[in-house]
C-alpha positions in Angstrom: 6.7 -22.5 -17.4 6.0 -19.1 -17.9 2.7 -17.8 -16.2 2.0 -15.5 -19.3 2.2 -18.1 -21.7 -1.3 -19.3 -21.7 -2.3 -15.7 -22.4 -3.3 -14.1 -25.4 0.7 -13.8 -27.6 -1.0 -11.2 -29.5 -1.7 -9.0 -26.6 2.2 -7.8 -25.3 0.8 -6.5 -22.0 -0.9 -9.0 -20.1 -2.8 -7.3 -17.5 -2.6 -10.6 -14.9 -0.1 -13.2 -14.5 -2.6 -15.5 -13.4 -1.4 -15.7 -10.1 -3.4 -15.4 -7.0 -3.0 -12.1 -4.9 -1.9 -14.2 -1.7 -1.1 -17.0 -1.0 -2.8 -17.3 2.5 -5.0 -15.2 4.8 -2.2 -13.3 6.7 -0.5 -12.0 3.3 -3.1 -10.9 1.9 -4.7 -9.1 5.6 -1.0 -7.1 5.6 -1.9 -6.3 1.9 -4.8 -4.9 2.3 -4.2 -3.0 5.3 -1.3 -1.4 3.9 -2.9 -0.8 0.9 -6.2 0.3 2.1 -4.7 2.8 4.8 -2.5 4.7 1.8 -5.5 5.1 -0.7 -7.1 7.2 2.9 -3.8 9.0 3.5 -3.7 10.4 0.2 -7.4 10.0 -0.6 -7.2 14.3 -0.9 -4.1 14.1 -3.4 -5.5 13.8 -6.9 -2.1 13.3 -7.7 -1.1 10.1 -6.1 -1.9 6.5 -7.5 -1.9 4.1 -5.2 -2.6 0.5 -6.1 -2.1 -3.7 -5.0 -0.9 -6.5 -6.8 -1.0 -4.4 -10.4 1.5 -5.6 -12.6 4.1 -2.8 -13.8 5.5 -3.0 -17.1 9.0 -0.6 -17.1 9.4 -0.5 -20.5 7.7 -1.2 -23.9 10.3 -4.0 -24.8 9.3 -7.3 -22.4 12.5 -8.8 -23.6 14.4 -6.3 -21.9 12.3 -6.3 -18.6 9.5 -7.1 -16.7 6.6 -7.7 -15.3 6.3 -7.6 -11.9 3.7 -7.0 -9.7 4.4 -5.2 -6.6 2.0 -6.2 -3.6 1.8 -2.5 -2.7 2.6 0.3 -5.1 2.4 4.4 -4.4 3.3 6.6 -7.8 3.4 10.6 -7.1 2.9 13.0 -9.9 0.4 10.2 -11.5 -3.5 10.5 -11.1 -5.8 8.2 -9.3 -8.2 5.9 -12.0 -8.3 2.7 -13.3 -5.7 0.6 -14.8 -5.3 -2.5 -16.0 -1.3 -2.5 -15.7 1.0 0.3 -14.8 3.1 1.0 -18.1 5.4 3.3 -17.1 5.8 5.1 -21.0 2.1 5.9 -20.8 2.8 7.4 -17.2 4.8 10.1 -18.4 7.9 8.1 -17.5 7.5 7.9 -13.3 8.0 4.7 -12.3 5.8 4.1 -8.8 8.6 6.0 -6.0 7.2 3.5 -3.3 7.0 0.0 -3.3 5.8 -2.8 -0.3 6.2 -6.7 -0.6 4.5 -9.3 1.9 6.4 -12.6 2.0 4.9 -15.9 1.4 6.4 -19.2 2.4 6.8 -19.7 -2.1 8.5 -16.7 -2.2 12.2 -18.0 -3.0 15.2 -15.5 -2.3 16.3 -15.5 -5.6 13.1 -14.4 -6.4 13.2 -11.4 -3.8 16.8 -10.6 -5.3 15.5 -10.4 -8.5 12.7 -8.1 -7.6 15.3 -6.3 -5.7 17.5 -5.6 -8.7 13.7 -4.5 -10.5 13.0 -2.3 -7.9 16.8 -0.9 -8.3 17.3 -0.3 -12.1 13.8 1.0 -13.1 13.6 4.1 -10.2 12.2 3.1 -6.8 13.0 5.3 -4.1 12.0 3.6 -0.8 11.4 -0.2 -0.9 9.5 -2.4 2.3 9.8 -6.1 2.8 8.2 -7.7 5.5 8.5 -11.5 6.3 5.3 -11.8 8.9 6.3 -15.5 9.4 9.6 -14.6 10.1 8.9 -11.2 11.6 11.5 -9.9 9.5 11.2 -6.4 7.9 13.9 -5.1 5.4 13.9 -1.2 4.3 15.6 0.0 1.1 16.4 3.6 0.5 17.7 4.8 -2.9 20.9 6.6 -1.8 23.5 7.7 -5.1 21.5 6.3 -7.1 20.9 2.8 -5.8 18.7 1.5 -3.4 20.4 0.1 0.4 19.4 -1.4 3.1 18.8 1.2 5.9 19.0 0.3 9.9 15.5 1.0 11.3 16.6 0.1 15.0 13.8 2.7 16.8 11.6 2.8 13.9 12.0 4.5 10.4 9.9 7.0 9.1 9.0 7.3 5.4 10.9 10.3 3.1 8.1 9.8 0.8 4.5 8.7 2.5 5.5 10.1 6.0 4.1 7.2 7.4 6.2 5.5 10.6 7.0 1.5 10.8 7.8 0.2 14.2 9.1 -3.7 14.2 7.8 -4.4 18.3 8.6 -7.7 19.9 6.1 -9.3 18.2 4.7 -7.5 15.3 4.9 -4.6 12.7 3.4 -1.2 13.5 2.2 1.3 11.1 1.3 4.8 11.7 -0.1 7.8 10.0 1.1 11.1 10.1 -0.7 12.3 12.7 0.1 9.2 15.1 -2.7 7.3 14.0 -2.6 3.4 13.6 -3.0 2.1 10.1 -6.3 -0.3 11.1 -7.6 -3.3 8.9 -10.7 -2.8 7.7 -13.1 -4.9 10.5 -11.1 -2.4 13.2 -12.4 0.8 11.1 -15.5 -0.6 11.0 -15.6 -0.7 14.9 -14.3 2.8 15.3 -17.4 4.0 13.3 -20.1 2.2 14.7 -18.6 3.0 18.0 -18.8 7.3 17.2 -22.1 6.4 15.6 -22.7 5.1 19.0 -21.4 7.7 20.6 -23.4 10.5 18.7 -26.7 8.7 18.9 -26.4 9.0 23.1 -25.5 12.4 22.6 -28.2 13.4 20.8 -30.6 11.7 23.1 -29.0 13.6 25.7 -30.1 16.6 24.3 -33.2 16.0 23.2 -34.0 15.1 26.7 -33.2 18.5 27.3 -35.4 19.6 25.0 -32.8 20.5 22.5 -33.6 19.0 18.7 -29.8 17.6 17.6 -30.5 18.1 14.1 -31.0 22.2 15.0 -26.8 23.0 14.4 -28.1 26.8 15.3 -30.6 25.3 18.2 -29.1 27.0 21.9 -30.6 26.1 25.1 -32.7 28.8 26.8 
């Protein structure tokens, strides 16, 4: 059964395919970690759009193609903002240049092969496919107008994103261009709380020395 078939037939571009964002906690955690860290990385770039599990319609005629919903997509040259779906013809014809897929047990090889064909046909420049259960990473880069799998024995730096991916013996590690690792929301919160605690302890020491920590221009006599 087509998962879109129970939607209003008068709506040619539904904003949901009726499928869950993730099928298990591990897949969800990876999806959120990648998406949120990319949001942070490009927070100051108004021309970079990042989304997770958003339907992408490459052409208006759905009898020709689509849609698909990449786990994470990044589109350079497109403004931030809410979208119910990514309709490429309304986005200046610009496709998401980078996509990530995190496998779940229900993803078949045929399904992923079809996605690779779709991404190849409609302009993706970098495609990352990670299987956390099998601990396997596939990376594809557009070369000579086609997505081709690349080797990443000692890690891989994304030409578009500037991030580095390293497949260790136990997990996939991803690093920001400045070398900081991608963190989960819980890890980010812990770091923030630790920084706030350090700042408060420093403020207490300054007060003990008779210095007002809120007076940024104050100096000790």
